[in-house]
C-alpha positions, 0 to 999 in steps of 0.5 A: 090351455095347450100347455095345460093339456101337455102337462096333463099328458106328461103327468099321466104318462109319469104316473102310469110308469110308476104304477107299472113299476109297482104292480110287478108282482109274483103269485102267492108262495112265489119269491120276487127277485127283480123282474122274475118270480121263483118257487122251490118245489120240494117234490123230487122229480126227474129233470124231464118231469120237473120241467114239464111241471113248471111248464104247466104253471100259468096256463091250463093247456100246459103251455105256461110261462114258467120253466126250470130256473135259468141263472144269468149271474153270480148274484142270481146263482147265490140268491137261488142257492141261499133260497134253497138252503133257507127252505131245505127243511121243507124238503123231505128227502134227498139223494143218498150218494154214500152210506153216511152222507147226503149230497142234495141236488136241485134241478135248474133249466140248463140242458144238453138234451140234443147231446151235442154239448151245446148247453141251453136253457129251457126258457130260451134265454142265453147261457151267459153265466155258468157255475160248473164244478171242477171237471164238469160238465163231463158227461160221465158214463154218457147221457148226462144232459141235465144240470143240477146245483149240488150241495155238500162238502166243497160243492156249495151250489156248483153245477154238475151234469147228470142223467135227465130222465132216470128215476135214479136221479130225482131232485127238488127244483126251482121254477122261474117265470116273469113277474107280472106287470102292466103294459 
């Protein structure tokens, strides 16, 4: 009888772990990647407004669980860049940098709002990977405290620092939040 009870407990724990693993999921319209969910928003916003929007997701009081995406590996960078390129046709416009060429940008959560060149993610995660373009971050003209992936010739999703709260710089953005799971 004692052995039967121990086997029952072990089986229950094993089944519980399997169930938790399979229940990790993302809400409708979100894309799952491992333990996280991502969603591209095509509405162009300043970096500040994009982060504020992401933070409203998941809670009615504006203290949600989503933030602008943090990027922690070359694989995650490539996945986000590919996701953006795949859904780019859903984005109605992009910033025009010259009379002939558009170089779209996409906000991520890396920032230096404190202006001390100590880059941080809005979700509080560690900065353990970067994909800066050559010469970046350069704080050109002062006040470049937010980061966007940049596309166009020779950019391929590389990162550039840019003004975070100027209506001159509005981009689509990707929010990221933990996938739900049972505990």
